[in-house]
N, CA, C and O atoms as a Tinker XYZ file with bonds, in Angstrom:
   408  protein
     1  N      4.212000    9.384000    6.935000    73     2
     2  CA     4.365000   10.323000    5.845000    64     1     3
     3  C      3.225000   10.116000    4.852000    63     2     4     5
     4  O      2.773000    8.996000    4.613000    81     3
     5  N      2.782000   11.221000    4.288000    73     3     6
     6  CA     1.805000   11.220000    3.203000    64     5     7
     7  C      2.302000   12.278000    2.226000    63     6     8     9
     8  O      2.363000   13.460000    2.564000    81     7
     9  N      2.657000   11.855000    1.015000    73     7    10
    10  CA     3.277000   12.772000    0.056000    64     9    11
    11  C      2.519000   12.734000   -1.269000    63    10    12    13
    12  O      2.259000   11.668000   -1.827000    81    11
    13  N      2.172000   13.928000   -1.758000    73    11    14
    14  CA     1.445000   14.067000   -3.011000    64    13    15
    15  C      2.279000   14.837000   -4.024000    63    14    16    17
    16  O      3.073000   15.707000   -3.665000    81    15
    17  N      2.087000   14.504000   -5.287000    73    15    18
    18  CA     2.626000   15.286000   -6.392000    64    17    19
    19  C      1.465000   16.070000   -6.986000    63    18    20    21
    20  O      0.407000   15.509000   -7.271000    81    19
    21  N      1.669000   17.372000   -7.171000    73    19    22
    22  CA     0.655000   18.227000   -7.779000    64    21    23
    23  C      1.273000   18.896000   -8.993000    63    22    24    25
    24  O      2.468000   19.190000   -9.008000    81    23
    25  N      0.456000   19.136000  -10.009000    73    23    26
    26  CA     0.993000   19.770000  -11.211000    64    25    27
    27  C      0.214000   21.024000  -11.564000    63    26    28    29
    28  O     -0.952000   21.182000  -11.204000    81    27
    29  N      0.885000   21.899000  -12.270000    73    27    30
    30  CA     0.286000   23.153000  -12.707000    64    29    31
    31  C     -0.891000   22.864000  -13.632000    63    30    32    33
    32  O     -0.780000   22.022000  -14.523000    81    31
    33  N     -2.026000   23.556000  -13.432000    73    31    34
    34  CA    -3.169000   23.364000  -14.324000    64    33    35
    35  C     -2.881000   23.817000  -15.758000    63    34    36    37
    36  O     -3.515000   23.337000  -16.697000    81    35
    37  N     -1.933000   24.734000  -15.928000    73    35    38
    38  CA    -1.638000   25.270000  -17.262000    64    37    39
    39  C     -0.438000   24.607000  -17.928000    63    38    40    41
    40  O     -0.295000   24.666000  -19.150000    81    39
    41  N      0.430000   23.972000  -17.128000    73    39    42
    42  CA     1.604000   23.291000  -17.680000    64    41    43
    43  C      1.892000   22.049000  -16.836000    63    42    44    45
    44  O      2.549000   22.156000  -15.800000    81    43
    45  N      1.415000   20.874000  -17.255000    73    43    46
    46  CA     1.573000   19.667000  -16.446000    64    45    47
    47  C      3.021000   19.240000  -16.212000    63    46    48    49
    48  O      3.273000   18.344000  -15.407000    81    47
    49  N      3.970000   19.862000  -16.898000    73    47    50
    50  CA     5.383000   19.553000  -16.664000    64    49    51
    51  C      5.924000   20.248000  -15.420000    63    50    52    53
    52  O      6.991000   19.888000  -14.922000    81    51
    53  N      5.192000   21.244000  -14.917000    73    51    54
    54  CA     5.597000   21.942000  -13.694000    64    53    55
    55  C      4.911000   21.248000  -12.522000    63    54    56    57
    56  O      3.684000   21.196000  -12.435000    81    55
    57  N      5.744000   20.715000  -11.621000    73    55    58
    58  CA     5.215000   19.920000  -10.507000    64    57    59
    59  C      5.760000   20.399000   -9.165000    63    58    60    61
    60  O      6.809000   21.037000   -9.076000    81    59
    61  N      5.000000   20.060000   -8.132000    73    59    62
    62  CA     5.379000   20.346000   -6.751000    64    61    63
    63  C      5.047000   19.102000   -5.935000    63    62    64    65
    64  O      4.046000   18.434000   -6.195000    81    63
    65  N      5.881000   18.790000   -4.951000    73    63    66
    66  CA     5.506000   17.755000   -3.992000    64    65    67
    67  C      5.087000   18.438000   -2.698000    63    66    68    69
    68  O      5.684000   19.427000   -2.272000    81    67
    69  N      4.055000   17.890000   -2.092000    73    67    70
    70  CA     3.520000   18.405000   -0.834000    64    69    71
    71  C      3.475000   17.218000    0.122000    63    70    72    73
    72  O      2.833000   16.206000   -0.157000    81    71
    73  N      4.166000   17.355000    1.256000    73    71    74
    74  CA     4.330000   16.221000    2.165000    64    73    75
    75  C      3.943000   16.590000    3.590000    63    74    76    77
    76  O      4.366000   17.618000    4.119000    81    75
    77  N      3.139000   15.739000    4.195000    73    75    78
    78  CA     2.838000   15.835000    5.618000    64    77    79
    79  C      3.815000   14.904000    6.319000    63    78    80    81
    80  O      3.791000   13.693000    6.097000    81    79
    81  N      4.679000   15.466000    7.168000    73    79    82
    82  CA     5.794000   14.694000    7.716000    64    81    83
    83  C      5.383000   13.600000    8.690000    63    82    84    85
    84  O      5.953000   12.509000    8.660000    81    83
    85  N      4.412000   13.863000    9.548000    73    83    86
    86  CA     4.036000   12.901000   10.585000    64    85    87
    87  C      2.527000   12.720000   10.563000    63    86    88    89
    88  O      1.819000   13.386000   11.318000    81    87
    89  N      2.021000   11.837000    9.719000    73    87    90
    90  CA     0.577000   11.770000    9.505000    64    89    91
    91  C     -0.208000   11.017000   10.577000    63    90    92    93
    92  O     -0.838000   10.001000   10.285000    81    91
    93  N     -0.172000   11.508000   11.814000    73    91    94
    94  CA    -1.039000   10.946000   12.848000    64    93    95
    95  C     -2.398000   11.631000   12.702000    63    94    96    97
    96  O     -2.458000   12.851000   12.546000    81    95
    97  N     -3.471000   10.874000   12.749000    73    95    98
    98  CA    -4.787000   11.441000   12.445000    64    97    99
    99  C     -5.174000   12.669000   13.268000    63    98   100   101
   100  O     -5.845000   13.560000   12.745000    81    99
   101  N     -4.776000   12.744000   14.531000    73    99   102
   102  CA    -5.235000   13.829000   15.400000    64   101   103
   103  C     -4.143000   14.788000   15.850000    63   102   104   105
   104  O     -4.394000   15.651000   16.691000    81   103
   105  N     -2.944000   14.655000   15.312000    73   103   106
   106  CA    -1.823000   15.500000   15.718000    64   105   107
   107  C     -1.362000   16.357000   14.543000    63   106   108   109
   108  O     -0.969000   15.820000   13.508000    81   107
   109  N     -1.403000   17.689000   14.688000    73   107   110
   110  CA    -0.917000   18.539000   13.592000    64   109   111
   111  C      0.569000   18.293000   13.322000    63   110   112   113
   112  O      1.357000   18.068000   14.241000    81   111
   113  N      0.923000   18.342000   12.052000    73   111   114
   114  CA     2.299000   18.132000   11.625000    64   113   115
   115  C      2.640000   19.144000   10.539000    63   114   116   117
   116  O      1.756000   19.672000    9.865000    81   115
   117  N      3.916000   19.403000   10.383000    73   115   118
   118  CA     4.397000   20.361000    9.387000    64   117   119
   119  C      4.142000   19.851000    7.968000    63   118   120   121
   120  O      4.270000   18.659000    7.690000    81   119
   121  N      3.778000   20.779000    7.077000    73   119   122
   122  CA     3.636000   20.486000    5.655000    64   121   123
   123  C      4.869000   21.040000    4.949000    63   122   124   125
   124  O      5.225000   22.205000    5.132000    81   123
   125  N      5.523000   20.198000    4.136000    73   123   126
   126  CA     6.744000   20.579000    3.427000    64   125   127
   127  C      6.463000   20.607000    1.927000    63   126   128   129
   128  O      5.826000   19.704000    1.384000    81   127
   129  N      6.947000   21.658000    1.269000    73   127   130
   130  CA     6.741000   21.860000   -0.164000    64   129   131
   131  C      8.088000   21.838000   -0.876000    63   130   132   133
   132  O      9.069000   22.393000   -0.380000    81   131
   133  N      8.132000   21.191000   -2.047000    73   131   134
   134  CA     9.340000   21.193000   -2.876000    64   133   135
   135  C      8.935000   21.348000   -4.327000    63   134   136   137
   136  O      7.955000   20.757000   -4.781000    81   135
   137  N      9.709000   22.157000   -5.055000    73   135   138
   138  CA     9.442000   22.319000   -6.481000    64   137   139
   139  C      9.357000   23.772000   -6.894000    63   138   140   141
   140  O      9.965000   24.645000   -6.275000    81   139
   141  N      8.603000   24.021000   -7.938000    73   139   142
   142  CA     8.457000   25.339000   -8.538000    64   141   143
   143  C      7.890000   26.347000   -7.531000    63   142   144   145
   144  O      6.808000   26.141000   -6.981000    81   143
   145  N      8.624000   27.428000   -7.297000    73   143   146
   146  CA     8.254000   28.406000   -6.260000    64   145   147
   147  C      6.909000   29.082000   -6.539000    63   146   148   149
   148  O      6.117000   29.279000   -5.617000    81   147
   149  N      6.647000   29.434000   -7.785000    73   147   150
   150  CA     5.378000   30.085000   -8.118000    64   149   151
   151  C      4.205000   29.131000   -7.887000    63   150   152   153
   152  O      3.172000   29.534000   -7.352000    81   151
   153  N      4.361000   27.883000   -8.285000    73   151   154
   154  CA     3.293000   26.908000   -8.071000    64   153   155
   155  C      3.103000   26.632000   -6.581000    63   154   156   157
   156  O      1.972000   26.456000   -6.128000    81   155
   157  N      4.185000   26.593000   -5.820000    73   155   158
   158  CA     4.073000   26.425000   -4.368000    64   157   159
   159  C      3.244000   27.554000   -3.774000    63   158   160   161
   160  O      2.379000   27.309000   -2.933000    81   159
   161  N      3.496000   28.784000   -4.199000    73   159   162
   162  CA     2.733000   29.932000   -3.700000    64   161   163
   163  C      1.250000   29.767000   -4.003000    63   162   164   165
   164  O      0.414000   30.029000   -3.139000    81   163
   165  N      0.911000   29.337000   -5.211000    73   163   166
   166  CA    -0.498000   29.135000   -5.593000    64   165   167
   167  C     -1.139000   28.026000   -4.761000    63   166   168   169
   168  O     -2.275000   28.163000   -4.307000    81   167
   169  N     -0.414000   26.940000   -4.566000    73   167   170
   170  CA    -0.947000   25.818000   -3.791000    64   169   171
   171  C     -1.160000   26.220000   -2.337000    63   170   172   173
   172  O     -2.194000   25.899000   -1.752000    81   171
   173  N     -0.193000   26.919000   -1.747000    73   171   174
   174  CA    -0.343000   27.381000   -0.363000    64   173   175
   175  C     -1.548000   28.306000   -0.226000    63   174   176   177
   176  O     -2.309000   28.203000    0.736000    81   175
   177  N     -1.717000   29.198000   -1.179000    73   175   178
   178  CA    -2.862000   30.112000   -1.156000    64   177   179
   179  C     -4.172000   29.316000   -1.201000    63   178   180   181
   180  O     -5.119000   29.627000   -0.479000    81   179
   181  N     -4.213000   28.305000   -2.040000    73   179   182
   182  CA    -5.417000   27.473000   -2.158000    64   181   183
   183  C     -5.683000   26.710000   -0.862000    63   182   184   185
   184  O     -6.829000   26.625000   -0.420000    81   183
   185  N     -4.638000   26.156000   -0.249000    73   183   186
   186  CA    -4.810000   25.422000    1.008000    64   185   187
   187  C     -5.281000   26.357000    2.108000    63   186   188   189
   188  O     -6.138000   25.985000    2.908000    81   187
   189  N     -4.734000   27.569000    2.161000    73   187   190
   190  CA    -5.158000   28.537000    3.182000    64   189   191
   191  C     -6.630000   28.922000    3.039000    63   190   192   193
   192  O     -7.225000   29.423000    3.993000    81   191
   193  N     -7.222000   28.702000    1.878000    73   191   194
   194  CA    -8.631000   29.017000    1.649000    64   193   195
   195  C     -9.517000   27.771000    1.715000    63   194   196   197
   196  O    -10.734000   27.863000    1.554000    81   195
   197  N     -8.906000   26.614000    1.950000    73   195   198
   198  CA    -9.640000   25.343000    1.953000    64   197   199
   199  C    -10.211000   25.047000    3.340000    63   198   200   201
   200  O     -9.857000   25.678000    4.336000    81   199
   201  N    -11.100000   24.072000    3.360000    73   199   202
   202  CA   -11.721000   23.635000    4.608000    64   201   203
   203  C    -11.270000   22.228000    4.947000    63   202   204   205
   204  O    -11.141000   21.372000    4.072000    81   203
   205  N    -11.031000   21.998000    6.239000    73   203   206
   206  CA   -10.643000   20.680000    6.711000    64   205   207
   207  C    -11.807000   19.705000    6.673000    63   206   208   209
   208  O    -12.910000   20.050000    6.247000    81   207
   209  N    -11.552000   18.505000    7.115000    73   207   210
   210  CA   -12.545000   17.432000    7.057000    64   209   211
   211  C    -13.812000   17.752000    7.846000    63   210   212   213
   212  O    -14.874000   17.201000    7.556000    81   211
   213  N    -13.715000   18.623000    8.825000    73   211   214
   214  CA   -14.871000   18.936000    9.663000    64   213   215
   215  C    -15.306000   20.391000    9.534000    63   214   216   217
   216  O    -15.988000   20.916000   10.414000    81   215
   217  N    -14.912000   21.049000    8.431000    73   215   218
   218  CA   -15.425000   22.371000    8.105000    64   217   219
   219  C    -14.633000   23.562000    8.604000    63   218   220   221
   220  O    -15.064000   24.696000    8.393000    81   219
   221  N    -13.512000   23.367000    9.246000    73   219   222
   222  CA   -12.710000   24.496000    9.729000    64   221   223
   223  C    -11.698000   24.914000    8.660000    63   222   224   225
   224  O    -11.321000   24.111000    7.806000    81   223
   225  N    -11.266000   26.168000    8.713000    73   223   226
   226  CA   -10.275000   26.655000    7.752000    64   225   227
   227  C     -8.930000   25.974000    7.981000    63   226   228   229
   228  O     -8.542000   25.684000    9.112000    81   227
   229  N     -8.241000   25.733000    6.893000    73   227   230
   230  CA    -6.945000   25.065000    6.922000    64   229   231
   231  C     -5.804000   26.074000    7.022000    63   230   232   233
   232  O     -5.995000   27.280000    6.866000    81   231
   233  N     -4.617000   25.542000    7.286000    73   231   234
   234  CA    -3.378000   26.304000    7.261000    64   233   235
   235  C     -2.432000   25.612000    6.289000    63   234   236   237
   236  O     -2.361000   24.383000    6.255000    81   235
   237  N     -1.714000   26.389000    5.507000    73   235   238
   238  CA    -0.745000   25.819000    4.565000    64   237   239
   239  C      0.542000   25.388000    5.266000    63   238   240   241
   240  O      1.413000   24.787000    4.637000    81   239
   241  N      0.672000   25.685000    6.558000    73   239   242
   242  CA     1.893000   25.371000    7.299000    64   241   243
   243  C      1.853000   24.024000    8.011000    63   242   244   245
   244  O      2.869000   23.332000    8.088000    81   243
   245  N      0.683000   23.646000    8.533000    73   243   246
   246  CA     0.570000   22.376000    9.254000    64   245   247
   247  C     -0.867000   21.877000    9.184000    63   246   248   249
   248  O     -1.800000   22.639000    8.931000    81   247
   249  N     -1.019000   20.571000    9.417000    73   247   250
   250  CA    -2.350000   19.969000    9.374000    64   249   251
   251  C     -2.316000   18.612000   10.055000    63   250   252   253
   252  O     -1.251000   18.029000   10.256000    81   251
   253  N     -3.493000   18.121000   10.405000    73   251   254
   254  CA    -3.610000   16.731000   10.826000    64   253   255
   255  C     -3.738000   15.886000    9.563000    63   254   256   257
   256  O     -4.054000   16.409000    8.494000    81   255
   257  N     -3.499000   14.604000    9.679000    73   255   258
   258  CA    -3.567000   13.724000    8.507000    64   257   259
   259  C     -4.958000   13.702000    7.893000    63   258   260   261
   260  O     -5.090000   13.699000    6.669000    81   259
   261  N     -5.998000   13.685000    8.720000    73   259   262
   262  CA    -7.363000   13.626000    8.196000    64   261   263
   263  C     -7.680000   14.884000    7.383000    63   262   264   265
   264  O     -8.326000   14.802000    6.338000    81   263
   265  N     -7.227000   16.044000    7.860000    73   263   266
   266  CA    -7.475000   17.297000    7.135000    64   265   267
   267  C     -6.622000   17.391000    5.871000    63   266   268   269
   268  O     -7.111000   17.806000    4.820000    81   267
   269  N     -5.356000   17.010000    5.971000    73   267   270
   270  CA    -4.455000   17.038000    4.813000    64   269   271
   271  C     -4.989000   16.141000    3.702000    63   270   272   273
   272  O     -5.042000   16.542000    2.539000    81   271
   273  N     -5.380000   14.937000    4.066000    73   271   274
   274  CA    -5.929000   14.009000    3.078000    64   273   275
   275  C     -7.196000   14.576000    2.447000    63   274   276   277
   276  O     -7.378000   14.487000    1.233000    81   275
   277  N     -8.069000   15.155000    3.260000    73   275   278
   278  CA    -9.318000   15.727000    2.747000    64   277   279
   279  C     -9.030000   16.839000    1.741000    63   278   280   281
   280  O     -9.631000   16.879000    0.667000    81   279
   281  N     -8.125000   17.727000    2.083000    73   279   282
   282  CA    -7.809000   18.840000    1.182000    64   281   283
   283  C     -7.174000   18.324000   -0.110000    63   282   284   285
   284  O     -7.560000   18.744000   -1.201000    81   283
   285  N     -6.213000   17.428000    0.007000    73   283   286
   286  CA    -5.524000   16.933000   -1.194000    64   285   287
   287  C     -6.457000   16.160000   -2.118000    63   286   288   289
   288  O     -6.368000   16.304000   -3.338000    81   287
   289  N     -7.347000   15.347000   -1.565000    73   287   290
   290  CA    -8.182000   14.487000   -2.405000    64   289   291
   291  C     -9.487000   15.138000   -2.842000    63   290   292   293
   292  O    -10.050000   14.750000   -3.866000    81   291
   293  N     -9.980000   16.115000   -2.093000    73   291   294
   294  CA   -11.293000   16.691000   -2.415000    64   293   295
   295  C    -11.248000   18.129000   -2.908000    63   294   296   297
   296  O    -12.145000   18.557000   -3.635000    81   295
   297  N    -10.212000   18.889000   -2.525000    73   295   298
   298  CA   -10.242000   20.320000   -2.809000    64   297   299
   299  C     -9.087000   20.819000   -3.674000    63   298   300   301
   300  O     -9.018000   22.012000   -3.969000    81   299
   301  N     -8.197000   19.951000   -4.077000    73   299   302
   302  CA    -7.051000   20.373000   -4.888000    64   301   303
   303  C     -7.097000   19.758000   -6.283000    63   302   304   305
   304  O     -6.061000   19.626000   -6.934000    81   303
   305  N     -8.277000   19.384000   -6.743000    73   303   306
   306  CA    -8.412000   18.651000   -8.012000    64   305   307
   307  C     -7.840000   19.400000   -9.207000    63   306   308   309
   308  O     -7.372000   18.774000  -10.158000    81   307
   309  N     -7.870000   20.734000   -9.174000    73   307   310
   310  CA    -7.325000   21.488000  -10.314000    64   309   311
   311  C     -5.828000   21.244000  -10.502000    63   310   312   313
   312  O     -5.288000   21.482000  -11.583000    81   311
   313  N     -5.151000   20.762000   -9.438000    73   311   314
   314  CA    -3.717000   20.476000   -9.496000    64   313   315
   315  C     -3.433000   18.987000   -9.719000    63   314   316   317
   316  O     -2.278000   18.569000   -9.642000    81   315
   317  N     -4.450000   18.192000   -9.989000    73   315   318
   318  CA    -4.327000   16.744000  -10.266000    64   317   319
   319  C     -3.452000   16.028000   -9.236000    63   318   320   321
   320  O     -2.435000   15.438000   -9.603000    81   319
   321  N     -3.827000   16.068000   -7.947000    73   319   322
   322  CA    -2.985000   15.450000   -6.923000    64   321   323
   323  C     -2.863000   13.939000   -7.104000    63   322   324   325
   324  O     -3.821000   13.250000   -7.453000    81   323
   325  N     -1.652000   13.453000   -6.854000    73   323   326
   326  CA    -1.370000   12.017000   -6.954000    64   325   327
   327  C     -0.557000   11.615000   -5.729000    63   326   328   329
   328  O      0.501000   12.189000   -5.472000    81   327
   329  N     -1.037000   10.645000   -4.980000    73   327   330
   330  CA    -0.296000   10.135000   -3.833000    64   329   331
   331  C      0.924000    9.376000   -4.345000    63   330   332   333
   332  O      0.787000    8.410000   -5.096000    81   331
   333  N      2.123000    9.814000   -3.939000    73   331   334
   334  CA     3.351000    9.184000   -4.437000    64   333   335
   335  C      4.139000    8.476000   -3.338000    63   334   336   337
   336  O      5.064000    7.719000   -3.635000    81   335
   337  N      3.788000    8.710000   -2.079000    73   335   338
   338  CA     4.451000    8.023000   -0.969000    64   337   339
   339  C      3.509000    8.003000    0.224000    63   338   340   341
   340  O      2.694000    8.909000    0.401000    81   339
   341  N      3.628000    6.972000    1.034000    73   339   342
   342  CA     2.747000    6.826000    2.178000    64   341   343
   343  C      1.433000    6.195000    1.753000    63   342   344   345
   344  O      1.323000    5.626000    0.667000    81   343
   345  N      0.439000    6.302000    2.622000    73   343   346
   346  CA    -0.868000    5.743000    2.291000    64   345   347
   347  C     -1.969000    6.612000    2.873000    63   346   348   349
   348  O     -1.770000    7.335000    3.850000    81   347
   349  N     -3.129000    6.521000    2.249000    73   347   350
   350  CA    -4.289000    7.259000    2.722000    64   349   351
   351  C     -4.851000    6.584000    3.965000    63   350   352   353
   352  O     -4.699000    5.377000    4.154000    81   351
   353  N     -5.502000    7.379000    4.809000    73   351   354
   354  CA    -6.157000    6.825000    5.987000    64   353   355
   355  C     -7.350000    5.992000    5.540000    63   354   356   357
   356  O     -8.097000    6.398000    4.649000    81   355
   357  N     -7.527000    4.847000    6.147000    73   355   358
   358  CA    -8.658000    3.991000    5.812000    64   357   359
   359  C     -9.791000    4.138000    6.806000    63   358   360   361
   360  O    -10.933000    3.788000    6.507000    81   359
   361  N     -9.484000    4.652000    7.984000    73   359   362
   362  CA   -10.506000    4.893000    9.001000    64   361   363
   363  C    -10.030000    6.052000    9.871000    63   362   364   365
   364  O     -8.876000    6.473000    9.792000    81   363
   365  N    -10.933000    6.555000   10.696000    73   363   366
   366  CA   -10.589000    7.694000   11.540000    64   365   367
   367  C    -11.228000    7.531000   12.905000    63   366   368   369
   368  O    -12.427000    7.268000   13.002000    81   367
   369  N    -10.446000    7.682000   13.955000    73   367   370
   370  CA   -10.924000    7.645000   15.331000    64   369   371
   371  C    -10.663000    9.016000   15.938000    63   370   372   373
   372  O     -9.504000    9.388000   16.120000    81   371
   373  N    -11.711000    9.781000   16.257000    73   371   374
   374  CA   -11.496000   11.128000   16.799000    64   373   375
   375  C    -10.935000   11.142000   18.215000    63   374   376   377
   376  O    -10.628000   12.211000   18.744000    81   375
   377  N    -10.797000    9.979000   18.835000    73   375   378
   378  CA   -10.228000    9.847000   20.181000    64   377   379
   379  C    -10.977000   10.680000   21.211000    63   378   380   381
   380  O    -10.362000   11.279000   22.094000    81   379
   381  N    -12.294000   10.721000   21.103000    73   379   382
   382  CA   -13.127000   11.425000   22.083000    64   381   383
   383  C    -13.433000   10.437000   23.206000    63   382   384   385
   384  O    -13.974000    9.361000   22.951000    81   383
   385  N    -13.092000   10.791000   24.451000    73   383   386
   386  CA   -13.329000    9.873000   25.565000    64   385   387
   387  C    -14.827000    9.606000   25.764000    63   386   388   389
   388  O    -15.665000   10.459000   25.475000    81   387
   389  N    -15.140000    8.418000   26.259000    73   387   390
   390  CA   -16.527000    8.099000   26.590000    64   389   391
   391  C    -17.052000    9.107000   27.602000    63   390   392   393
   392  O    -16.349000    9.462000   28.548000    81   391
   393  N    -18.266000    9.564000   27.411000    73   391   394
   394  CA   -18.888000   10.508000   28.329000    64   393   395
   395  C    -18.532000   11.963000   28.067000    63   394   396   397
   396  O    -19.059000   12.852000   28.736000    81   395
   397  N    -17.654000   12.222000   27.113000    73   395   398
   398  CA   -17.277000   13.607000   26.811000    64   397   399
   399  C    -18.430000   14.316000   26.113000    63   398   400   401
   400  O    -19.170000   13.712000   25.337000    81   399
   401  N    -18.569000   15.589000   26.397000    73   399   402
   402  CA   -19.581000   16.406000   25.741000    64   401   403
   403  C    -18.950000   16.983000   24.482000    63   402   404   405
   404  O    -17.908000   17.637000   24.540000    81   403
   405  N    -19.591000   16.737000   23.344000    73   403   406
   406  CA   -19.032000   17.250000   22.092000    64   405   407
   407  C    -19.967000   18.226000   21.429000    63   406   408
   408  O    -19.653000   18.756000   20.363000    81   407
């Protein structure tokens, strides 16, 4: 699990939690939102326009841990993201087999 608290840029008392349920680096997992419905809509819209760790467009519905972490820590700064549960990835292995053409 990797769970962040985000707050409204205009009212820091309005908060949303955004959680990646199964944070395996290379396996997409569902993203769960809890809190203020209007702020959730804004955050989802922002995530849908964000780029993952390797430059591809994101989805507000699911993500890999590496992409979720990248979006939360690098592209959601206006919402002051704070990690409240779980831990950030310290390294990343793309699991590309030896000899694979990339």
